[in-house]
DRENMI-405602 format. One record per residue: x, y, z of N, C-alpha, C in turn; residue number from 0; chain. Coordinates in nm, 3 decimals. Layout:
<sites>
[[X Y Z] [X Y Z] [X Y Z] NUM "A"]
...
</sites>
This chain:
<sites>
[[4.642 13.532 -8.239] [4.593 13.461 -8.154] [4.488 13.593 -8.060] 0 "A"]
[[4.444 13.571 -7.983] [4.295 13.625 -7.945] [4.417 13.730 -7.815] 1 "A"]
[[4.372 13.864 -7.807] [4.255 13.938 -7.865] [4.343 14.026 -7.983] 2 "A"]
[[4.427 14.008 -8.029] [4.447 14.069 -8.191] [4.351 14.037 -8.292] 3 "A"]
[[4.315 14.140 -8.325] [4.233 14.098 -8.454] [4.114 14.023 -8.449] 4 "A"]
[[4.056 14.052 -8.308] [3.908 14.021 -8.269] [3.843 14.132 -8.233] 5 "A"]
[[3.735 14.177 -8.254] [3.675 14.299 -8.216] [3.590 14.303 -8.059] 6 "A"]
[[3.586 14.363 -7.998] [3.490 14.344 -7.882] [3.377 14.267 -7.956] 7 "A"]
[[3.301 14.291 -8.017] [3.125 14.259 -8.072] [3.186 14.088 -8.064] 8 "A"]
[[3.276 14.040 -8.126] [3.309 13.930 -8.175] [3.325 13.837 -8.038] 9 "A"]
[[3.391 13.914 -7.956] [3.452 13.837 -7.825] [3.320 13.833 -7.720] 10 "A"]
[[3.235 13.939 -7.723] [3.130 13.921 -7.689] [3.004 13.803 -7.705] 11 "A"]
[[2.998 13.804 -7.839] [2.965 13.707 -7.907] [2.988 13.579 -7.861] 12 "A"]
[[3.132 13.565 -7.894] [3.196 13.432 -7.839] [3.165 13.365 -7.697] 13 "A"]
[[3.136 13.484 -7.623] [3.114 13.434 -7.451] [3.010 13.397 -7.445] 14 "A"]
[[2.895 13.485 -7.528] [2.727 13.443 -7.491] [2.706 13.294 -7.577] 15 "A"]
[[2.772 13.237 -7.657] [2.778 13.138 -7.733] [2.814 13.006 -7.662] 16 "A"]
[[2.927 13.042 -7.586] [2.986 12.958 -7.485] [2.931 12.938 -7.395] 17 "A"]
[[2.803 13.007 -7.373] [2.728 12.977 -7.229] [2.595 12.882 -7.290] 18 "A"]
[[2.640 12.761 -7.204] [2.508 12.666 -7.258] [2.338 12.692 -7.286] 19 "A"]
[[2.359 12.771 -7.185] [2.184 12.812 -7.196] [2.123 12.941 -7.306] 20 "A"]
[[2.238 12.973 -7.358] [2.227 13.075 -7.448] [2.296 13.023 -7.617] 21 "A"]
[[2.339 12.918 -7.594] [2.374 12.853 -7.739] [2.262 12.790 -7.788] 22 "A"]
[[2.277 12.851 -7.956] [2.206 12.796 -8.075] [2.093 12.933 -8.047] 23 "A"]
[[2.071 13.059 -8.010] [1.987 13.128 -8.004] [2.011 13.246 -8.104] 24 "A"]
[[2.134 13.226 -8.136] [2.154 13.322 -8.251] [2.171 13.429 -8.268] 25 "A"]
[[2.242 13.491 -8.126] [2.180 13.647 -8.062] [2.307 13.727 -8.178] 26 "A"]
[[2.251 13.860 -8.197] [2.355 13.932 -8.248] [2.417 14.044 -8.174] 27 "A"]
[[2.519 14.094 -8.207] [2.592 14.176 -8.098] [2.651 14.286 -8.205] 28 "A"]
[[2.618 14.428 -8.159] [2.704 14.516 -8.229] [2.785 14.599 -8.106] 29 "A"]
[[2.892 14.642 -8.170] [2.948 14.775 -8.041] [3.025 14.901 -8.129] 30 "A"]
[[3.009 14.979 -8.028] [3.053 15.118 -8.077] [3.101 15.210 -7.920] 31 "A"]
[[3.255 15.220 -7.959] [3.323 15.287 -7.804] [3.269 15.191 -7.714] 32 "A"]
[[3.259 15.098 -7.715] [3.228 15.016 -7.544] [3.091 14.987 -7.522] 33 "A"]
[[3.025 15.033 -7.637] [2.875 15.023 -7.568] [2.808 14.929 -7.653] 34 "A"]
[[2.778 14.793 -7.591] [2.756 14.685 -7.679] [2.595 14.696 -7.683] 35 "A"]
[[2.531 14.635 -7.785] [2.387 14.608 -7.805] [2.371 14.468 -7.857] 36 "A"]
[[2.311 14.413 -7.800] [2.229 14.259 -7.815] [2.109 14.243 -7.861] 37 "A"]
[[2.088 14.222 -7.971] [1.968 14.158 -8.028] [1.904 14.013 -8.077] 38 "A"]
[[1.772 14.000 -8.059] [1.746 13.872 -8.096] [1.616 13.822 -8.038] 39 "A"]
[[1.595 13.671 -8.021] [1.468 13.579 -7.959] [1.555 13.528 -7.862] 40 "A"]
[[1.517 13.543 -7.756] [1.528 13.457 -7.614] [1.395 13.408 -7.594] 41 "A"]
[[1.414 13.289 -7.509] [1.286 13.217 -7.422] [1.213 13.280 -7.371] 42 "A"]
[[1.265 13.374 -7.264] [1.158 13.453 -7.155] [1.265 13.577 -7.134] 43 "A"]
[[1.216 13.673 -7.101] [1.255 13.797 -7.023] [1.385 13.752 -6.913] 44 "A"]
[[1.372 13.664 -6.872] [1.470 13.642 -6.751] [1.621 13.591 -6.829] 45 "A"]
[[1.615 13.602 -6.915] [1.707 13.583 -7.026] [1.809 13.711 -7.014] 46 "A"]
[[1.774 13.814 -7.006] [1.799 13.931 -7.052] [1.907 13.987 -6.954] 47 "A"]
[[1.872 13.921 -6.828] [1.988 13.965 -6.715] [2.108 13.853 -6.748] 48 "A"]
[[2.056 13.753 -6.783] [2.182 13.655 -6.801] [2.273 13.716 -6.922] 49 "A"]
[[2.226 13.759 -7.027] [2.297 13.774 -7.139] [2.377 13.915 -7.092] 50 "A"]
[[2.305 14.025 -6.991] [2.361 14.146 -7.005] [2.522 14.092 -6.842] 51 "A"]
[[2.488 13.991 -6.790] [2.598 14.007 -6.715] [2.700 13.892 -6.770] 52 "A"]
[[2.691 13.840 -6.854] [2.784 13.761 -6.947] [2.871 13.874 -7.051] 53 "A"]
[[2.790 13.962 -7.086] [2.890 14.003 -7.193] [2.946 14.135 -7.094] 54 "A"]
[[2.920 14.178 -7.020] [3.008 14.290 -6.903] [3.109 14.195 -6.866] 55 "A"]
[[3.114 14.068 -6.870] [3.294 14.022 -6.833] [3.399 14.010 -6.940] 56 "A"]
[[3.355 14.096 -7.057] [3.449 14.116 -7.140] [3.504 14.237 -7.156] 57 "A"]
[[3.650 14.224 -7.151] [3.720 14.320 -7.154] [3.673 14.463 -7.255] 58 "A"]
[[3.669 14.572 -7.224] [3.663 14.673 -7.315] [3.486 14.710 -7.300] 59 "A"]
[[3.430 14.651 -7.262] [3.260 14.673 -7.248] [3.281 14.750 -7.144] 60 "A"]
[[3.158 14.851 -7.182] [3.172 14.973 -7.084] [2.956 14.970 -7.069] 61 "A"]
[[2.873 14.906 -7.156] [2.737 14.926 -7.125] [2.708 14.827 -7.194] 62 "A"]
[[2.586 14.758 -7.151] [2.524 14.643 -7.264] [2.387 14.674 -7.261] 63 "A"]
[[2.313 14.691 -7.352] [2.198 14.699 -7.404] [2.113 14.587 -7.435] 64 "A"]
[[2.005 14.572 -7.344] [1.932 14.448 -7.390] [1.841 14.454 -7.418] 65 "A"]
[[1.740 14.593 -7.455] [1.630 14.633 -7.494] [1.580 14.588 -7.660] 66 "A"]
[[1.662 14.530 -7.704] [1.613 14.479 -7.805] [1.612 14.315 -7.809] 67 "A"]
[[1.618 14.259 -7.739] [1.555 14.105 -7.708] [1.441 14.110 -7.706] 68 "A"]
[[1.371 14.013 -7.790] [1.239 13.953 -7.766] [1.213 13.849 -7.686] 69 "A"]
[[1.133 13.869 -7.603] [1.102 13.714 -7.507] [0.968 13.643 -7.590] 70 "A"]
[[0.981 13.512 -7.625] [0.912 13.413 -7.695] [0.789 13.380 -7.601] 71 "A"]
[[0.804 13.406 -7.473] [0.724 13.344 -7.388] [0.562 13.393 -7.436] 72 "A"]
[[0.486 13.338 -7.408] [0.321 13.371 -7.430] [0.290 13.366 -7.277] 73 "A"]
[[0.187 13.471 -7.297] [0.137 13.494 -7.161] [0.004 13.399 -7.122] 74 "A"]
[[0.032 13.320 -6.980] [-0.016 13.231 -6.974] [-0.206 13.235 -6.955] 75 "A"]
[[-0.282 13.187 -6.987] [-0.416 13.199 -7.009] [-0.466 13.177 -6.913] 76 "A"]
[[-0.575 13.298 -6.854] [-0.634 13.311 -6.711] [-0.710 13.172 -6.675] 77 "A"]
[[-0.719 13.110 -6.597] [-0.791 12.991 -6.553] [-0.966 13.049 -6.550] 78 "A"]
[[-1.045 12.969 -6.598] [-1.208 13.018 -6.531] [-1.224 12.980 -6.421] 79 "A"]
[[-1.298 13.088 -6.388] [-1.369 13.087 -6.201] [-1.475 12.940 -6.212] 80 "A"]
[[-1.394 12.898 -6.113] [-1.509 12.737 -6.096] [-1.642 12.823 -6.049] 81 "A"]
[[-1.775 12.732 -6.093] [-1.883 12.778 -6.085] [-1.962 12.657 -5.943] 82 "A"]
[[-2.049 12.698 -5.943] [-2.128 12.580 -5.849] [-2.179 12.490 -5.912] 83 "A"]
[[-2.209 12.495 -6.059] [-2.250 12.383 -6.112] [-2.138 12.323 -6.172] 84 "A"]
[[-2.042 12.408 -6.189] [-1.930 12.304 -6.247] [-1.815 12.230 -6.141] 85 "A"]
[[-1.842 12.256 -6.016] [-1.749 12.207 -5.920] [-1.849 12.161 -5.801] 86 "A"]
[[-1.857 12.010 -5.797] [-1.940 12.005 -5.687] [-1.927 12.030 -5.558] 87 "A"]
[[-2.008 12.062 -5.437] [-1.967 12.102 -5.321] [-1.935 11.999 -5.247] 88 "A"]
[[-1.846 11.892 -5.253] [-1.794 11.827 -5.175] [-1.672 11.841 -5.090] 89 "A"]
[[-1.637 11.767 -4.993] [-1.553 11.769 -4.937] [-1.397 11.747 -5.005] 90 "A"]
[[-1.403 11.667 -5.090] [-1.301 11.679 -5.185] [-1.228 11.789 -5.249] 91 "A"]
[[-1.322 11.845 -5.293] [-1.318 11.972 -5.417] [-1.315 12.093 -5.319] 92 "A"]
[[-1.319 12.065 -5.168] [-1.286 12.181 -5.083] [-1.132 12.220 -5.065] 93 "A"]
[[-1.070 12.117 -5.073] [-0.913 12.099 -5.037] [-0.843 12.134 -5.144] 94 "A"]
[[-0.741 12.241 -5.146] [-0.626 12.256 -5.252] [-0.574 12.155 -5.264] 95 "A"]
[[-0.577 12.099 -5.430] [-0.462 11.972 -5.450] [-0.347 11.983 -5.447] 96 "A"]
[[-0.280 11.888 -5.413] [-0.124 11.912 -5.361] [-0.082 11.874 -5.510] 97 "A"]
[[0.001 11.988 -5.604] [0.127 11.932 -5.732] [0.234 11.847 -5.690] 98 "A"]
[[0.214 11.702 -5.732] [0.341 11.622 -5.697] [0.474 11.687 -5.810] 99 "A"]
[[0.431 11.714 -5.944] [0.535 11.731 -6.047] [0.587 11.896 -6.022] 100 "A"]
[[0.706 11.901 -6.034] [0.784 12.009 -6.031] [0.723 12.101 -6.120] 101 "A"]
[[0.746 12.235 -6.108] [0.702 12.332 -6.206] [0.810 12.325 -6.279] 102 "A"]
[[0.808 12.300 -6.431] [0.917 12.333 -6.502] [0.969 12.487 -6.547] 103 "A"]
[[0.886 12.582 -6.531] [0.919 12.704 -6.546] [0.987 12.743 -6.406] 104 "A"]
[[0.992 12.707 -6.307] [1.005 12.738 -6.166] [1.169 12.706 -6.163] 105 "A"]
[[1.192 12.548 -6.227] [1.307 12.471 -6.240] [1.430 12.577 -6.315] 106 "A"]
[[1.350 12.622 -6.398] [1.369 12.704 -6.535] [1.445 12.842 -6.470] 107 "A"]
[[1.401 12.899 -6.408] [1.428 13.020 -6.317] [1.533 13.005 -6.239] 108 "A"]
[[1.509 12.854 -6.143] [1.606 12.904 -6.052] [1.759 12.833 -6.128] 109 "A"]
[[1.748 12.772 -6.256] [1.858 12.741 -6.306] [1.966 12.871 -6.348] 110 "A"]
[[1.859 12.944 -6.411] [1.884 13.101 -6.474] [1.923 13.138 -6.343] 111 "A"]
[[1.896 13.175 -6.235] [1.944 13.241 -6.133] [2.052 13.211 -6.092] 112 "A"]
[[2.097 13.078 -6.084] [2.221 13.037 -6.037] [2.320 13.048 -6.156] 113 "A"]
[[2.300 13.037 -6.239] [2.389 13.090 -6.374] [2.393 13.244 -6.375] 114 "A"]
[[2.318 13.303 -6.338] [2.336 13.465 -6.296] [2.446 13.465 -6.242] 115 "A"]
[[2.384 13.414 -6.120] [2.487 13.494 -6.009] [2.652 13.425 -6.040] 116 "A"]
[[2.648 13.311 -6.089] [2.796 13.294 -6.139] [2.846 13.384 -6.238] 117 "A"]
[[2.780 13.405 -6.329] [2.806 13.526 -6.410] [2.852 13.653 -6.350] 118 "A"]
[[2.791 13.680 -6.230] [2.840 13.798 -6.174] [2.962 13.793 -6.107] 119 "A"]
[[2.996 13.651 -6.056] [3.136 13.641 -5.995] [3.264 13.654 -6.098] 120 "A"]
[[3.214 13.570 -6.217] [3.296 13.641 -6.343] [3.328 13.756 -6.364] 121 "A"]
[[3.218 13.862 -6.345] [3.186 13.992 -6.337] [3.295 14.052 -6.261] 122 "A"]
[[3.264 14.007 -6.106] [3.342 14.049 -5.994] [3.496 14.040 -6.045] 123 "A"]
[[3.538 13.915 -6.125] [3.657 13.889 -6.105] [3.736 13.977 -6.230] 124 "A"]
[[3.636 13.984 -6.311] [3.657 14.132 -6.412] [3.725 14.230 -6.366] 125 "A"]
[[3.658 14.263 -6.280] [3.639 14.402 -6.224] [3.769 14.414 -6.094] 126 "A"]
[[3.790 14.312 -6.045] [3.902 14.318 -5.972] [4.038 14.277 -6.095] 127 "A"]
[[4.026 14.283 -6.154] [4.166 14.284 -6.220] [4.180 14.437 -6.319] 128 "A"]
[[4.057 14.451 -6.354] [4.052 14.639 -6.398] [4.119 14.690 -6.288] 129 "A"]
[[4.102 14.693 -6.187] [4.111 14.755 -6.059] [4.276 14.724 -6.024] 130 "A"]
[[4.342 14.660 -6.079] [4.502 14.578 -6.044] [4.560 14.705 -6.128] 131 "A"]
[[4.661 14.793 -6.065] [4.777 14.864 -6.131] [4.815 14.818 -6.243] 132 "A"]
[[4.876 14.679 -6.203] [4.968 14.623 -6.324] [4.851 14.549 -6.443] 133 "A"]
[[4.772 14.506 -6.375] [4.685 14.447 -6.507] [4.596 14.517 -6.565] 134 "A"]
[[4.524 14.633 -6.540] [4.449 14.731 -6.604] [4.444 14.743 -6.732] 135 "A"]
[[4.546 14.761 -6.778] [4.532 14.802 -6.948] [4.555 14.671 -7.025] 136 "A"]
[[4.583 14.559 -6.928] [4.592 14.403 -7.020] [4.502 14.370 -7.090] 137 "A"]
[[4.468 14.332 -7.176] [4.321 14.284 -7.283] [4.299 14.123 -7.209] 138 "A"]
[[4.234 14.125 -7.134] [4.192 14.018 -7.031] [4.016 14.004 -7.054] 139 "A"]
[[3.973 13.897 -7.072] [3.819 13.844 -7.050] [3.824 13.736 -6.951] 140 "A"]
[[3.705 13.759 -6.891] [3.652 13.677 -6.771] [3.521 13.627 -6.837] 141 "A"]
[[3.515 13.490 -6.831] [3.389 13.395 -6.859] [3.415 13.260 -6.759] 142 "A"]
[[3.262 13.275 -6.756] [3.230 13.179 -6.612] [3.180 13.047 -6.671] 143 "A"]
[[3.206 12.952 -6.573] [3.234 12.811 -6.632] [3.180 12.756 -6.495] 144 "A"]
[[3.055 12.712 -6.481] [2.969 12.666 -6.334] [3.023 12.743 -6.225] 145 "A"]
[[3.079 12.710 -6.138] [3.161 12.788 -6.022] [3.280 12.805 -6.044] 146 "A"]
[[3.332 12.788 -6.136] [3.454 12.839 -6.191] [3.471 12.934 -6.316] 147 "A"]
[[3.584 13.012 -6.317] [3.605 13.129 -6.398] [3.717 13.112 -6.514] 148 "A"]
[[3.706 13.120 -6.633] [3.806 13.125 -6.754] [3.887 13.208 -6.784] 149 "A"]
[[3.988 13.245 -6.761] [4.067 13.408 -6.762] [4.124 13.361 -6.910] 150 "A"]
[[4.076 13.469 -7.015] [4.132 13.447 -7.170] [4.173 13.562 -7.246] 151 "A"]
[[4.299 13.595 -7.288] [4.349 13.716 -7.338] [4.499 13.703 -7.319] 152 "A"]
[[4.565 13.819 -7.318] [4.709 13.834 -7.320] [4.788 13.922 -7.197] 153 "A"]
[[4.864 13.903 -7.139] [4.963 13.953 -7.027] [5.080 13.980 -7.110] 154 "A"]
[[5.176 14.085 -7.010] [5.280 14.109 -7.093] [5.349 13.983 -7.067] 155 "A"]
[[5.364 13.926 -6.936] [5.509 13.865 -6.870] [5.382 13.742 -6.779] 156 "A"]
[[5.494 13.678 -6.743] [5.470 13.510 -6.651] [5.432 13.586 -6.535] 157 "A"]
[[5.480 13.708 -6.494] [5.430 13.770 -6.354] [5.295 13.762 -6.371] 158 "A"]
[[5.241 13.849 -6.462] [5.117 13.930 -6.462] [5.031 13.794 -6.481] 159 "A"]
[[5.062 13.703 -6.571] [4.963 13.566 -6.568] [4.945 13.498 -6.405] 160 "A"]
[[5.038 13.490 -6.327] [5.029 13.479 -6.172] [4.970 13.555 -6.126] 161 "A"]
[[4.963 13.686 -6.130] [4.909 13.756 -6.069] [4.750 13.776 -6.076] 162 "A"]
[[4.730 13.758 -6.229] [4.598 13.757 -6.266] [4.516 13.652 -6.202] 163 "A"]
[[4.607 13.532 -6.210] [4.555 13.394 -6.163] [4.497 13.405 -5.971] 164 "A"]
[[4.574 13.476 -5.922] [4.584 13.506 -5.772] [4.470 13.581 -5.735] 165 "A"]
[[4.432 13.697 -5.837] [4.321 13.789 -5.819] [4.208 13.711 -5.806] 166 "A"]
[[4.201 13.664 -5.925] [4.103 13.568 -5.955] [4.030 13.504 -5.861] 167 "A"]
[[4.127 13.380 -5.777] [4.113 13.311 -5.687] [4.092 13.406 -5.564] 168 "A"]
[[4.105 13.508 -5.518] [4.060 13.558 -5.437] [3.901 13.648 -5.450] 169 "A"]
[[3.844 13.596 -5.553] [3.692 13.646 -5.528] [3.640 13.559 -5.469] 170 "A"]
[[3.572 13.613 -5.382] [3.431 13.527 -5.330] [3.367 13.460 -5.436] 171 "A"]
[[3.368 13.340 -5.396] [3.265 13.258 -5.472] [3.329 13.209 -5.623] 172 "A"]
[[3.479 13.233 -5.614] [3.514 13.162 -5.758] [3.609 13.008 -5.694] 173 "A"]
[[3.513 12.881 -5.736] [3.608 12.796 -5.690] [3.704 12.713 -5.770] 174 "A"]
[[3.733 12.747 -5.896] [3.847 12.724 -5.983] [3.858 12.814 -6.068] 175 "A"]
[[3.991 12.840 -6.100] [4.011 12.946 -6.253] [4.093 12.859 -6.349] 176 "A"]
[[4.087 12.868 -6.451] [4.154 12.826 -6.555] [4.193 12.929 -6.664] 177 "A"]
[[4.330 12.919 -6.671] [4.410 13.056 -6.737] [4.482 12.965 -6.819] 178 "A"]
[[4.432 12.855 -6.891] [4.476 12.813 -7.001] [4.493 12.902 -7.149] 179 "A"]
[[4.360 12.966 -7.120] [4.363 13.087 -7.256] [4.446 13.195 -7.247] 180 "A"]
[[4.523 13.191 -7.087] [4.571 13.318 -7.123] [4.723 13.334 -7.133] 181 "A"]
[[4.748 13.408 -7.250] [4.907 13.395 -7.298] [4.957 13.490 -7.264] 182 "A"]
[[5.124 13.510 -7.293] [5.195 13.578 -7.247] [5.279 13.613 -7.362] 183 "A"]
[[5.245 13.739 -7.413] [5.321 13.794 -7.510] [5.381 13.963 -7.478] 184 "A"]
[[5.499 13.971 -7.506] [5.597 14.127 -7.468] [5.518 14.203 -7.534] 185 "A"]
[[5.478 14.323 -7.451] [5.424 14.441 -7.525] [5.258 14.428 -7.593] 186 "A"]
[[5.191 14.336 -7.491] [5.093 14.320 -7.491] [4.983 14.415 -7.496] 187 "A"]
[[5.000 14.512 -7.405] [4.930 14.618 -7.346] [4.908 14.713 -7.484] 188 "A"]
[[5.043 14.757 -7.517] [5.038 14.852 -7.648] [4.999 14.809 -7.773] 189 "A"]
[[5.015 14.659 -7.806] [4.951 14.602 -7.918] [4.777 14.619 -7.923] 190 "A"]
[[4.749 14.582 -7.798] [4.603 14.611 -7.789] [4.534 14.752 -7.765] 191 "A"]
[[4.573 14.855 -7.756] [4.552 14.985 -7.680] [4.464 14.988 -7.750] 192 "A"]
[[4.507 15.037 -7.880] [4.412 15.095 -7.983] [4.297 15.041 -8.016] 193 "A"]
[[4.160 15.094 -8.054] [4.066 15.003 -8.102] [3.983 15.133 -8.198] 194 "A"]
[[3.966 15.101 -8.314] [3.848 15.169 -8.408] [3.684 15.212 -8.341] 195 "A"]
[[3.671 15.286 -8.337] [3.546 15.329 -8.255] [3.406 15.252 -8.302] 196 "A"]
[[3.390 15.239 -8.438] [3.312 15.215 -8.526] [3.295 15.063 -8.530] 197 "A"]
[[3.400 14.997 -8.550] [3.407 14.796 -8.586] [3.454 14.747 -8.456] 198 "A"]
[[3.519 14.807 -8.357] [3.623 14.770 -8.275] [3.718 14.662 -8.300] 199 "A"]
[[3.794 14.713 -8.394] [3.900 14.665 -8.452] [3.995 14.670 -8.361] 200 "A"]
[[4.098 14.626 -8.375] [4.243 14.644 -8.299] [4.327 14.735 -8.389] 201 "A"]
[[4.365 14.861 -8.381] [4.418 14.939 -8.474] [4.584 14.944 -8.464] 202 "A"]
[[4.624 14.930 -8.518] [4.814 14.937 -8.536] [4.873 15.065 -8.580] 203 "A"]
[[4.926 15.169 -8.511] [4.957 15.304 -8.623] [5.127 15.277 -8.637] 204 "A"]
[[5.135 15.307 -8.765] [5.287 15.236 -8.832] [5.393 15.329 -8.760] 205 "A"]
[[5.464 15.268 -8.785] [5.622 15.358 -8.664] [5.713 15.337 -8.792] 206 "A"]
[[5.807 15.422 -8.798] [5.920 15.424 -8.903] [5.991 15.320 -8.877] 207 "A"]
[[6.017 15.229 -8.995] [6.088 15.114 -9.005] [6.001 14.973 -9.022] 208 "A"]
[[5.854 15.029 -9.012] [5.819 14.861 -9.004] [5.736 14.830 -9.148] 209 "A"]
[[5.706 14.741 -9.133] [5.668 14.652 -9.248] [5.540 14.574 -9.214] 210 "A"]
[[5.461 14.552 -9.333] [5.339 14.452 -9.274] [5.357 14.334 -9.253] 211 "A"]
[[5.494 14.298 -9.266] [5.537 14.127 -9.253] [5.560 14.158 -9.098] 212 "A"]
[[5.630 14.258 -9.048] [5.655 14.239 -8.880] [5.587 14.261 -8.810] 213 "A"]
[[5.440 14.394 -8.898] [5.331 14.386 -8.821] [5.278 14.254 -8.794] 214 "A"]
[[5.268 14.176 -8.911] [5.201 14.052 -8.877] [5.247 13.962 -8.786] 215 "A"]
[[5.396 13.963 -8.781] [5.444 13.877 -8.734] [5.437 13.891 -8.549] 216 "A"]
[[5.412 14.050 -8.513] [5.361 14.103 -8.374] [5.256 14.008 -8.310] 217 "A"]
[[5.124 14.030 -8.457] [4.991 14.008 -8.383] [4.950 13.843 -8.408] 218 "A"]
[[5.032 13.806 -8.465] [4.989 13.676 -8.523] [5.097 13.603 -8.515] 219 "A"]
[[5.200 13.617 -8.496] [5.320 13.496 -8.495] [5.353 13.454 -8.606] 220 "A"]
[[5.342 13.523 -8.736] [5.324 13.442 -8.838] [5.327 13.577 -8.956] 221 "A"]
[[5.472 13.604 -8.991] [5.478 13.688 -9.072] [5.402 13.694 -9.193] 222 "A"]
[[5.353 13.588 -9.308] [5.321 13.561 -9.360] [5.160 13.605 -9.368] 223 "A"]
[[5.110 13.640 -9.295] [4.987 13.690 -9.265] [4.933 13.827 -9.267] 224 "A"]
[[5.073 13.894 -9.335] [5.074 14.008 -9.394] [4.968 14.029 -9.499] 225 "A"]
[[4.922 13.925 -9.596] [4.870 13.923 -9.664] [4.702 13.981 -9.631] 226 "A"]
[[4.663 13.880 -9.516] [4.557 13.909 -9.442] [4.543 14.069 -9.388] 227 "A"]
[[4.607 14.143 -9.367] [4.626 14.288 -9.330] [4.615 14.360 -9.449] 228 "A"]
[[4.684 14.334 -9.525] [4.676 14.406 -9.650] [4.527 14.419 -9.712] 229 "A"]
[[4.510 14.307 -9.744] [4.382 14.301 -9.817] [4.262 14.362 -9.724] 230 "A"]
[[4.253 14.328 -9.597] [4.144 14.407 -9.504] [4.179 14.546 -9.510] 231 "A"]
[[4.273 14.625 -9.484] [4.314 14.728 -9.541] [4.332 14.780 -9.675] 232 "A"]
[[4.282 14.714 -9.757] [4.276 14.763 -9.880] [4.426 14.828 -9.958] 233 "A"]
[[4.513 14.764 -9.930] [4.671 14.811 -9.940] [4.674 14.720 -10.051] 234 "A"]
[[4.701 14.799 -10.181] [4.723 14.750 -10.289] [4.864 14.690 -10.272] 235 "A"]
[[4.995 14.767 -10.254] [5.123 14.747 -10.230] [5.166 14.741 -10.103] 236 "A"]
[[5.196 14.587 -10.032] [5.236 14.597 -9.921] [5.376 14.674 -9.864] 237 "A"]
[[5.429 14.684 -9.960] [5.546 14.780 -9.948] [5.560 14.928 -9.894] 238 "A"]
[[5.418 14.939 -9.958] [5.417 15.129 -9.930] [5.312 15.111 -9.805] 239 "A"]
[[5.358 15.123 -9.688] [5.312 15.152 -9.566] [5.371 15.298 -9.537] 240 "A"]
[[5.340 15.367 -9.445] [5.400 15.520 -9.394] [5.369 15.550 -9.256] 241 "A"]
[[5.494 15.559 -9.169] [5.477 15.607 -9.038] [5.333 15.685 -8.998] 242 "A"]
[[5.271 15.648 -8.921] [5.164 15.715 -8.879] [4.984 15.667 -8.929] 243 "A"]
[[5.031 15.576 -9.015] [4.925 15.536 -9.119] [4.857 15.437 -9.005] 244 "A"]
[[4.726 15.423 -8.985] [4.659 15.369 -8.937] [4.591 15.221 -8.980] 245 "A"]
[[4.632 15.128 -8.916] [4.584 15.007 -8.976] [4.551 14.887 -8.885] 246 "A"]
[[4.401 14.830 -8.933] [4.334 14.766 -8.884] [4.357 14.592 -8.880] 247 "A"]
[[4.390 14.556 -8.768] [4.413 14.425 -8.778] [4.279 14.358 -8.759] 248 "A"]
[[4.278 14.250 -8.878] [4.177 14.183 -8.882] [4.162 14.020 -8.799] 249 "A"]
[[4.082 13.977 -8.796] [4.020 13.827 -8.702] [4.081 13.731 -8.814] 250 "A"]
</sites>
């Protein structure tokens, strides 16, 4: 279950793909030490801010670099200046024509601004949760859905789940809070605490008496998933792991 076995980069990509305006763009995400880089093609430069604020709602993200996004928009041609020969000097042509059709670009910008503002609210919820002493170390992502927010991740107990929902509802601009993706698992803070700096994978340090099946049970709720852990870490003999050994938890 999330967040165990999912890197920060994977979770940022999922959040971007969950945003309707960003779906299908195929944006690529890389992360190192909490610093996220997003690359790819976007319709126009207004999308850069949207990408940034969505990514900033993901737990573990310290900074977001969108300089690698390339806008597809083409410069609009400059209209030719009217001349006396091409524009008759009549009363009708002296008046500025009224455009009855709404400007599609203006409408698109307005929609993007609304989504961006909503995503900033999600970011504010994320910051409020991080600022709470009981929840600061819980792996919780905050996603935006219209004027509501979605909390996704793991907390240690039911009290923390209720507290996270209460804090989210108390942030100005939040119309609703979905906590269906927020799970309760004892020891969640400890299990998700360590991350690999290069890959962003969750890392577990083997303790005396541990077995791969017991580790799999902690992270996946299924002891048979030990095979996945062994394969991911190139462990040829699952029965031979040593205290202090670092094991990455795959998604």
